[in-house]
C-alpha positions in Angstrom: 1.2 7.7 -6.4 1.8 5.3 -3.6 -0.7 4.8 -0.9 0.3 7.1 1.9 1.1 4.9 4.8 2.0 7.5 7.5 0.2 10.5 8.9 3.3 12.7 8.4 3.5 12.0 4.7 -0.3 12.9 4.4 0.0 16.1 6.4 3.2 17.4 4.5 1.7 16.6 1.1 -1.7 18.2 1.8 -0.6 21.8 1.2 0.9 20.8 -2.1 -2.3 18.9 -3.0 -4.5 21.8 -2.2 -2.6 24.2 -4.4 -2.4 21.8 -7.3 -6.1 21.0 -7.0 -6.8 24.7 -7.7 -4.9 24.4 -11.0 -6.9 21.3 -12.0 -10.3 23.0 -11.1 -9.2 26.0 -13.3 -8.3 23.5 -16.1 -11.8 21.9 -15.8 -13.6 25.2 -15.9 -11.9 25.8 -19.2 -12.9 22.5 -20.8 -16.2 24.1 -22.1 -14.1 26.4 -24.4 -13.7 29.4 -22.1 -10.4 31.0 -21.8 -8.1 30.1 -19.0 -7.6 32.8 -16.3 -4.3 34.2 -15.4 -2.5 31.4 -13.4 0.3 33.5 -12.0 -1.0 33.4 -8.4 -1.8 29.8 -8.0 1.4 28.7 -9.9 3.3 31.0 -7.5 1.6 29.3 -4.5 2.5 25.9 -5.8 6.1 27.0 -6.5 6.3 28.2 -3.0 5.1 25.0 -1.5 7.5 23.0 -3.7 10.5 25.2 -3.1 10.2 24.6 0.6 10.2 20.9 0.2 13.0 21.0 -2.2 15.1 23.1 0.2 14.5 20.6 3.0 15.3 17.8 0.6 18.8 19.4 -0.1 19.4 20.0 3.6 18.4 16.4 4.3 20.9 15.1 1.7 23.7 17.1 3.1 23.2 16.2 6.7 22.4 12.4 6.1 24.9 9.5 6.4 22.3 7.2 4.7 23.9 6.2 1.3 20.6 5.1 -0.2 18.8 8.3 0.7 21.7 10.3 -0.7 21.4 8.4 -3.9 17.6 8.3 -4.3 16.6 11.8 -3.1 18.3 13.9 -5.8 16.2 12.1 -8.5 12.9 12.8 -6.6 14.0 16.5 -6.2 14.7 16.8 -10.0 11.3 15.3 -10.7 9.5 17.9 -8.5 11.6 20.8 -10.0 10.9 19.7 -13.5 7.2 19.5 -12.8 7.3 23.1 -11.3 9.0 24.3 -14.5 6.3 22.8 -16.6 3.7 24.7 -14.4 5.6 28.0 -14.9 5.8 27.4 -18.7 2.0 26.5 -18.9 1.3 29.8 -17.0 3.4 31.9 -19.4 1.9 30.2 -22.4 -1.6 30.7 -21.2 -1.1 34.3 -20.4 -0.1 34.7 -24.1 -2.9 32.5 -25.4 -5.7 31.7 -22.9 -7.0 29.1 -25.3 -3.7 27.2 -25.8 -4.1 23.4 -25.9 -0.5 22.5 -25.4 -0.4 24.9 -22.4 -3.3 23.1 -20.7 -1.6 19.8 -21.3 1.6 21.1 -19.6 -0.6 22.3 -16.7 -2.0 18.9 -16.0 1.5 17.1 -16.6 3.1 19.5 -14.2 0.4 19.2 -11.6 0.5 15.5 -11.6 4.3 15.6 -11.7 4.5 17.6 -8.5 2.2 15.4 -6.6 4.0 12.2 -7.8 7.5 13.7 -7.3 6.6 15.1 -3.8 5.2 11.7 -2.8 8.5 10.1 -4.0 10.5 12.6 -2.1 8.6 12.0 1.1 8.7 8.2 0.7 12.4 8.4 0.2 12.8 10.2 3.5 10.4 7.9 5.3 12.3 4.8 4.0 15.4 6.2 5.5 13.7 6.6 8.8 12.5 3.1 8.6 16.2 1.9 8.0 17.2 3.7 11.2 14.6 1.8 13.3 15.5 -1.4 11.6 19.2 -0.8 12.5 18.2 -0.4 16.2 16.2 -3.6 16.1 19.0 -5.6 14.5 21.3 -4.3 17.4 18.9 -6.1 19.7 19.0 -9.2 17.6 22.9 -9.1 17.8 22.8 -9.0 21.6 20.2 -11.9 21.7 22.5 -14.0 19.5 25.0 -14.1 22.3 22.6 -14.9 25.1 23.4 -18.7 24.9 27.2 -18.3 25.5 26.8 -16.3 28.7 27.7 -18.4 31.5 28.8 -16.2 34.4 27.0 -13.5 36.5 29.7 -11.0 35.4 28.9 -11.6 31.8 25.2 -11.4 32.5 25.5 -8.0 34.1 27.5 -6.8 31.1 24.9 -8.3 28.8 22.1 -6.3 30.6 24.2 -3.2 30.4 24.5 -3.7 26.7 21.0 -4.8 25.6 18.9 -2.5 28.0 19.6 0.8 26.2 19.4 -0.9 22.8 16.0 -2.4 23.6 14.8 0.9 25.1 15.7 2.8 21.9 14.2 0.2 19.7 11.0 0.0 21.7 10.6 3.8 21.7 11.1 4.1 18.0 8.9 1.2 17.1 6.1 2.6 19.4 6.4 6.0 17.7 6.3 4.4 14.2 3.1 2.4 15.2 1.3 5.6 16.1 2.3 7.1 12.7 1.0 4.3 10.5 -2.4 4.9 8.7 -3.2 1.2 8.2 -4.5 -0.2 11.5 -3.4 -3.9 10.9 0.2 -2.9 10.5 0.1 -0.5 13.5 -1.6 -3.3 15.6 1.0 -5.9 14.6 3.8 -3.6 15.6 2.2 -2.9 18.9 1.4 -6.5 19.7 4.9 -7.7 18.9 6.5 -4.8 20.8 4.4 -5.8 23.8 5.4 -9.4 23.5 9.2 -8.4 23.4 8.7 -6.3 26.6 7.1 -9.3 28.4 9.7 -11.8 27.2 12.9 -9.6 28.1 12.6 -10.0 32.0 11.6 -13.7 31.6 14.8 -14.3 29.4 17.0 -12.6 32.0 15.5 -14.8 34.7 16.1 -17.9 32.6 19.7 -16.9 32.0 20.2 -16.4 35.7 18.7 -19.9 36.5 21.0 -21.4 33.9 24.1 -19.7 35.4 23.1 -20.6 38.9 22.7 -24.3 38.0 26.0 -24.3 36.1 27.8 -22.6 39.0 26.4 -24.8 41.7 26.5 -28.1 39.7 22.9 -29.0 40.2 20.6 -31.0 38.0 18.6 -29.7 35.1 21.1 -27.8 33.2 20.0 -29.1 29.7 16.4 -28.0 30.5 17.5 -24.6 31.7 19.7 -24.1 28.5 16.7 -25.2 26.4 14.4 -22.8 28.2 16.8 -19.9 27.9 17.3 -20.6 24.1 13.6 -20.8 23.5 12.9 -17.6 25.1 15.7 -15.8 23.2 14.4 -17.3 20.0 10.9 -16.1 20.8 12.2 -12.7 21.2 14.1 -12.7 18.1 11.2 -14.0 16.1 9.0 -11.1 17.3 11.7 -8.6 16.4 12.0 -10.2 12.9 8.3 -9.7 12.5 8.6 -6.0 13.7 11.2 -5.5 11.0 9.0 -7.1 8.3 6.0 -4.9 9.1 8.2 -1.8 9.4 9.2 -2.3 5.8 5.7 -2.6 4.4 4.4 0.5 2.7 1.0 -0.5 1.4 -2.0 -2.5 2.4 -1.9 -5.2 -0.3 1.7 -6.0 0.5 0.5 -7.6 3.7 -2.3 -9.5 2.1 -4.9 -7.1 3.8 -7.5 -7.5 1.0 -8.8 -11.0 0.0 -11.4 -10.1 -2.6 -10.0 -10.9 -6.1 -11.0 -7.7 -7.9 -9.8 -5.6 -5.0 -6.5 -7.3 -4.9 -6.1 -6.9 -8.6 -6.9 -3.3 -8.4 -4.5 -2.7 -5.6 -1.7 -4.4 -7.4 -2.6 -2.4 -10.5 -2.4 0.8 -8.5 1.1 -0.2 -7.2 2.4 -0.9 -10.7 1.1 2.5 -11.9 2.7 4.2 -8.9 6.2 2.7 -9.5 6.1 3.0 -13.4 7.5 6.5 -13.7 10.5 5.8 -11.4 11.1 2.4 -13.2 11.3 4.2 -16.6 13.6 6.9 -15.3 15.9 4.1 -14.1 16.0 2.6 -17.5 16.4 6.0 -19.3 19.5 6.9 -17.1 22.5 4.8 -18.1 24.3 5.9 -15.1 21.6 4.6 -12.7 22.9 1.7 -10.7 21.8 -1.4 -8.7 20.0 -0.7 -5.4 18.9 2.7 -6.5 15.3 3.8 -5.9 14.7 3.4 -9.8 15.9 -0.2 -9.7 13.7 -1.0 -6.7 10.7 0.5 -8.4 11.4 -1.7 -11.5 11.6 -4.8 -9.3 8.4 -3.7 -7.5 6.6 -3.4 -10.8 7.7 -7.0 -11.7 6.8 -8.4 -8.2 3.4 -6.7 -8.3 2.8 -8.1 -11.7 3.8 -11.6 -10.7 1.4 -11.4 -7.7 -1.3 -10.1 -10.1 -0.9 -13.2 -12.2 -2.3 -15.3 -9.4 -5.6 -13.4 -9.7 -5.8 -13.2 -13.6 -7.5 -15.5 -16.1 -5.2 -18.2 -17.3 -4.2 -16.7 -20.7 -3.4 -13.3 -19.0 -1.6 -14.9 -16.1 0.6 -17.0 -18.4 1.6 -14.0 -20.5 2.3 -11.9 -17.3 4.5 -14.7 -15.9 6.5 -15.0 -19.2 7.1 -11.3 -19.4 8.0 -11.0 -15.7 10.5 -14.0 -15.9 12.1 -12.4 -19.0 12.1 -8.9 -17.5 13.8 -10.2 -14.3 16.6 -11.8 -16.3 17.0 -8.6 -18.3 17.1 -6.5 -15.2 19.8 -8.5 -13.7 21.9 -8.3 -16.9 21.3 -4.6 -17.2 22.4 -3.9 -13.6 25.6 -6.0 -14.3 26.5 -4.0 -17.3 25.9 -0.7 -15.6 27.9 -1.8 -12.5 31.0 -2.4 -14.7 30.6 1.1 -16.4 29.1 -0.2 -19.6 25.7 1.4 -19.2 26.1 3.5 -22.4 27.3 0.6 -24.7 24.8 -1.1 -27.1 24.1 -4.2 -25.1 23.0 -2.2 -22.0 20.9 0.2 -24.1 19.2 -2.7 -25.9 18.4 -4.4 -22.5 17.0 -1.2 -21.2 14.9 -0.8 -24.4 13.6 -4.4 -24.0 12.8 -3.7 -20.4 10.8 -0.6 -21.3 8.7 -2.7 -23.7 8.3 -5.5 -21.0 7.2 -3.0 -18.4 4.5 -1.5 -20.9 3.4 -5.0 -21.9 2.9 -6.0 -18.2 0.9 -2.8 -17.5 -1.3 -3.4 -20.4 -2.0 -7.0 -19.6 -2.8 -6.4 -16.0 -5.0 -3.4 -17.0 -6.9 -5.7 -19.5 -7.1 -8.4 -16.7 -8.7 -6.0 -14.3 -11.2 -5.0 -17.0 -12.1 -8.6 -17.8 -12.4 -9.4 -14.0 -14.8 -6.5 -13.5 -16.9 -7.7 -16.4 -17.2 -11.0 -14.7 -18.6 -9.3 -11.6 -22.1 -10.0 -12.4 -21.5 -13.7 -12.8 -19.5 -13.8 -9.6 -22.4 -12.0 -7.8 -24.8 -14.7 -8.9 -22.4 -17.4 -7.9 -22.1 -15.9 -4.5 -25.8 -15.6 -4.1 -26.3 -19.2 -5.1 -23.8 -20.2 -2.4 -25.4 -18.1 0.2 -28.9 -19.6 -0.7 -27.5 -23.1 -0.1 -27.1 -22.2 3.5 -30.2 -20.0 3.8 -32.4 -22.9 2.6 -30.9 -25.2 5.3 -29.6 -22.9 8.1 -28.8 -25.9 10.4 -26.9 -27.7 7.7 -23.3 -29.0 8.1 -20.7 -26.3 9.3 -19.0 -26.3 5.9 -22.1 -25.1 4.1 -22.7 -22.5 6.7 -19.1 -21.3 6.4 -19.3 -21.1 2.7 -22.5 -19.2 2.8 -21.1 -16.7 5.3 -18.1 -16.2 3.2 -20.2 -15.6 0.1 -22.5 -13.1 2.0 -19.4 -11.2 3.4 -18.0 -10.9 -0.1 -21.3 -9.5 -1.4 -21.3 -6.9 1.5 -17.7 -6.0 0.6 -18.5 -5.5 -3.0 -21.5 -3.4 -2.0 -19.3 -1.2 0.2 -16.8 -0.6 -2.6 -19.5 0.4 -5.0 -21.0 2.7 -2.3 -17.5 4.5 -2.0 -18.0 5.8 -5.5 -21.5 7.1 -4.9 -23.1 10.1 -3.4 -26.2 11.2 -1.5 -29.3 8.9 -1.1 -28.0 6.1 -3.4 -24.8 5.7 -1.3 -26.8 5.7 2.0 -29.2 3.2 0.7 -26.4 0.6 -0.3 -24.4 1.2 2.9 -27.6 0.6 5.0 -28.5 -2.5 3.1 -24.8 -3.7 3.6 -25.2 -3.1 7.3 -28.5 -4.9 7.5 -27.3 -8.1 5.6 -24.0 -8.3 7.6 -26.0 -8.0 10.9 -28.6 -10.6 9.9 -25.8 -12.9 8.6 -23.9 -12.7 11.9 -27.1 -13.1 14.0 -28.1 -16.3 12.0 -24.6 -17.7 12.2 -24.6 -17.3 16.0 -28.0 -19.1 16.3 -26.6 -21.9 14.0 -23.4 -22.4 16.1 -25.7 -22.5 19.3 -27.8 -25.3 17.8 -30.8 -23.1 17.1 -30.8 -23.1 13.3 -34.2 -24.8 13.2 -35.9 -22.4 15.5 -38.7 -20.1 14.5 -36.3 -17.1 15.1 -33.7 -18.5 12.8 -36.4 -19.0 10.0 -37.6 -15.5 10.4 -34.1 -14.1 10.1 -33.5 -16.3 7.0 -36.5 -14.9 5.3 -35.5 -11.3 6.2 -31.8 -12.0 5.1 -32.9 -13.4 1.8 -35.0 -10.4 1.0 -32.2 -8.0 2.1 -29.6 -9.8 -0.1 -31.8 -9.5 -3.2 -32.6 -5.8 -2.4 -28.8 -5.2 -2.0 -28.1 -7.0 -5.5 -30.7 -4.8 -7.2 -29.4 -1.6 -5.6 -25.8 -2.5 -6.6 -26.8 -3.3 -10.2 -28.7 0.1 -10.4 -25.7 1.9 -9.2 -23.3 0.3 -11.6 -25.5 0.9 -14.6 -26.0 4.6 -13.5 -22.2 5.0 -13.0 -21.5 3.7 -16.5 -24.2 6.0 -18.1 -22.7 9.0 -16.3 -19.2 8.1 -17.3 -20.2 8.0 -21.0 -22.2 11.3 -20.7 -19.7 13.2 -18.5 -16.4 13.5 -20.5 -14.9 15.8 -17.9 -15.3 13.1 -15.2 -11.7 12.2 -15.0 -10.6 15.7 -14.2 -13.4 16.2 -11.6 -12.4 12.9 -10.0 -8.8 14.1 -9.7 -10.0 17.4 -8.2 -12.1 15.5 -5.7 -9.2 13.2 -4.8 -6.8 16.0 -3.9 -9.5 18.0 -2.1 -10.7 15.0 0.1 -10.0 15.9 3.8 -7.7 13.8 5.9 -9.3 10.8 7.4 -11.9 10.4 4.5 -12.5 6.6 3.9 -10.7 5.4 0.8 -8.9 8.8 0.3 -5.4 7.4 -0.4 -6.6 4.6 -2.7 -8.8 7.1 -4.6 -6.0 9.6 -4.8 -3.6 7.0 -6.1 -5.9 5.7 -8.8 -7.0 9.2 -10.1 -3.4 10.6 -10.1 -1.8 7.6 -11.8 
């Protein structure tokens, strides 16, 4: 499932997730060989939540003038309704045979399908809302485009009458969107750019008045006035283009928000998994056309795989790039065939079959690449420690050594925090405390070094304590990883329990969306 990037999507999906989680818990309780209880009531509760969403979805389609929404939303509705049917079938089968294996499989497939389909439904509506905001922003851009041809006060007055309401609407909607986003850097960017636009607008009007005054009075400086006006108009346009770019982002990794190699790979892997079902639906439907939600999902898988190649080992990266390149060409040809009504002919069907294989191949290679990268984690940790020690041995060394040491320590702390996210109780608290101590000491030592106090007794004392804390953190992380591997091998029901924990996590829990995505995929 995609990372939920708005508070509205989270709040609407929560009732569905809570009802589905009950079914998953019941399934887990039956894993030890016990009979499944009667699912009539929980299935009815899920169906009620789904029916409400489907009803709203159909009403939205009828009332919307957005052609993309009208094209994409029916597929998401069908996916949710199909999943609800699977749940009902599972309930009926388990009533007849409480030990039925196929019924339990349908139960989990239906549960996952409802969550994924509901997410796709909400994302479809959300993208439509974003397109409305982008449309308002582009109206402002259109008005800015004529700023340089206005050369009379009458034209300037009309310009103000036109741009003021458009700018007010865009500002109001962008501000509302910023408050809805769950990823702070995206929200902060929107707020910052919007504030810049508000500050530039009156300055631009003033510059336009100065230009018109000089032009009318025949004074000097007309070229400088025109240049100043054009510069301000371009500045406003640049800020609005950045607003449009950020509005269209729907996940953390799209904006380069995570710099650690394994974290980036895992985020891209999750994106691939979240789009795979919709991409295959597109390939399986000969009537699905270019620019549909399925085609965008297909392109998204290929784009994410292309980006993942930048972080994979060379042999994996080369294989991914070859497959993505070939897949992109096949996708272009398939869209062309379908656009001309030849989607059911042999050429189009063969292209779709090839693309299915290519998507599965890309998914497999990226998964293998992530596993290999995780196996290298120990070696990477040792290399980071060595880089950190180069700085700690000589705190007052050249700035480059200090910066590399700080970067290595920050990376170790980030890895420790990610490991802690998967832990509980005392073990989690211990690693988080060590991460906090290491970060605090590293920052303090860096401040002393930048102040020319890297050779003082205080700096040496911090260096000794930081070195000890780093090794203590390394040992704690290694213990946690080993224990986690042992538990995973012993606890065969872990995947279901993790899924249950993901859907039951309260709103605002750190890492909730990423955990939900990886366990539901």
